[in-house]
C-alpha atoms as a printed R data frame, in Angstrom:
   type eleno elety resid chain resno       x      y       z
1  ATOM     1    CA   MET     A     1  16.554  7.261   7.009
2  ATOM     2    CA   SER     A     2  16.482  3.499   7.620
3  ATOM     3    CA   LEU     A     3  15.299  1.115   4.702
4  ATOM     4    CA   LYS     A     4  12.403  0.402   7.215
5  ATOM     5    CA   GLU     A     5  11.824  3.727   7.786
6  ATOM     6    CA   ARG     A     6  11.996  4.445   3.946
7  ATOM     7    CA   GLN     A     7   9.482  1.314   2.961
8  ATOM     8    CA   GLN     A     8   7.085  2.733   5.560
9  ATOM     9    CA   PHE     A     9   7.282  6.190   3.988
10 ATOM    10    CA   LEU     A    10   6.793  5.021   0.389
11 ATOM    11    CA   LEU     A    11   3.390  3.550   1.499
12 ATOM    12    CA   GLU     A    12   2.115  6.510   3.569
13 ATOM    13    CA   GLY     A    13   2.214  8.199   0.146
14 ATOM    14    CA   LEU     A    14  -0.802  5.853  -0.969
15 ATOM    15    CA   PRO     A    15  -4.449  7.228  -0.594
16 ATOM    16    CA   ASN     A    16  -5.333  6.772   3.089
17 ATOM    17    CA   VAL     A    17  -2.523  4.600   3.980
18 ATOM    18    CA   SER     A    18  -1.340  5.981   7.542
19 ATOM    19    CA   ALA     A    19   1.777  5.179   9.567
20 ATOM    20    CA   VAL     A    20  -0.323  2.385  11.151
21 ATOM    21    CA   ILE     A    21  -1.597  1.042   7.916
22 ATOM    22    CA   ALA     A    22   1.617  1.103   6.378
23 ATOM    23    CA   LYS     A    23   3.198 -0.884   9.065
24 ATOM    24    CA   ARG     A    24   0.196 -3.810   8.695
25 ATOM    25    CA   LEU     A    25   0.886 -3.774   5.295
26 ATOM    26    CA   LEU     A    26   4.463 -4.582   5.530
27 ATOM    27    CA   ASN     A    27   4.137 -6.969   8.510
28 ATOM    28    CA   HIS     A    28   1.363 -8.923   6.212
29 ATOM    29    CA   PHE     A    29   3.141 -8.889   2.731
30 ATOM    30    CA   GLY     A    30   6.971 -8.674   3.908
31 ATOM    31    CA   SER     A    31   7.821 -6.195   0.992
32 ATOM    32    CA   ILE     A    32   6.482 -3.438  -1.167
33 ATOM    33    CA   LYS     A    33   6.728 -5.753  -4.174
34 ATOM    34    CA   ASP     A    34   4.354 -8.108  -2.708
35 ATOM    35    CA   ILE     A    35   1.935 -5.141  -1.542
36 ATOM    36    CA   ALA     A    36   2.153 -3.838  -5.236
37 ATOM    37    CA   ASN     A    37   1.415 -7.509  -6.639
38 ATOM    38    CA   ALA     A    38  -1.209 -8.163  -4.182
39 ATOM    39    CA   SER     A    39  -5.138 -8.415  -5.203
40 ATOM    40    CA   GLU     A    40  -7.767 -5.827  -4.116
41 ATOM    41    CA   ASP     A    41  -8.990 -9.094  -2.090
42 ATOM    42    CA   GLU     A    42  -5.478 -9.660  -0.805
43 ATOM    43    CA   LEU     A    43  -5.302 -6.112   0.564
44 ATOM    44    CA   MET     A    44  -8.760 -6.190   2.117
45 ATOM    45    CA   ASP     A    45  -7.163 -8.955   4.291
46 ATOM    46    CA   VAL     A    46  -5.080 -6.452   6.109
47 ATOM    47    CA   PRO     A    47  -6.654 -5.056   9.021
48 ATOM    48    CA   GLY     A    48  -7.988 -1.386   8.314
49 ATOM    49    CA   ILE     A    49  -8.222 -1.728   4.447
50 ATOM    50    CA   GLY     A    50 -11.565 -2.184   3.336
51 ATOM    51    CA   LYS     A    51 -12.512 -2.090  -0.366
52 ATOM    52    CA   GLY     A    52 -12.637  1.332  -0.937
53 ATOM    53    CA   ILE     A    53  -9.025  1.880   0.108
54 ATOM    54    CA   ALA     A    54  -7.704 -1.130  -1.595
55 ATOM    55    CA   THR     A    55  -9.713  0.065  -4.678
56 ATOM    56    CA   GLU     A    56  -7.714  3.192  -4.203
57 ATOM    57    CA   ILE     A    57  -4.183  1.719  -3.533
58 ATOM    58    CA   ILE     A    58  -4.705 -0.820  -6.774
59 ATOM    59    CA   GLN     A    59  -5.717  2.289  -8.879
60 ATOM    60    CA   VAL     A    60  -2.346  4.295  -8.059
61 ATOM    61    CA   ILE     A    61  -0.100  1.460  -8.150
62 ATOM    62    CA   ASN     A    62  -1.638  0.157 -11.623
63 ATOM    63    CA   SER     A    63  -2.645  3.499 -13.535
64 ATOM    64    CA   ASN     A    64  -0.006  4.792 -15.763
65 ATOM    65    CA   TYR     A    65   1.726  8.380 -15.068
66 ATOM    66    CA   LEU     A    66   0.359 10.963 -17.318
67 ATOM    67    CA   GLU     A    67   2.321 14.097 -17.587
68 ATOM    68    CA   ASP     A    68   0.371 17.522 -17.765
């Protein structure tokens, strides 16, 4: 996989993030780091991301990992 494909693949693991939304996020923010640091409002600036999806993305990124 190329770097571009790996970046898209990582983002597609987020809730309700399709290949199209992953590309939009990367084009808008430029890097996964900037996406991870974005606020809910900033995520909602990306077409196709509403409040629900933005909230879910923030939750997954910011929550601590809990082992079973």
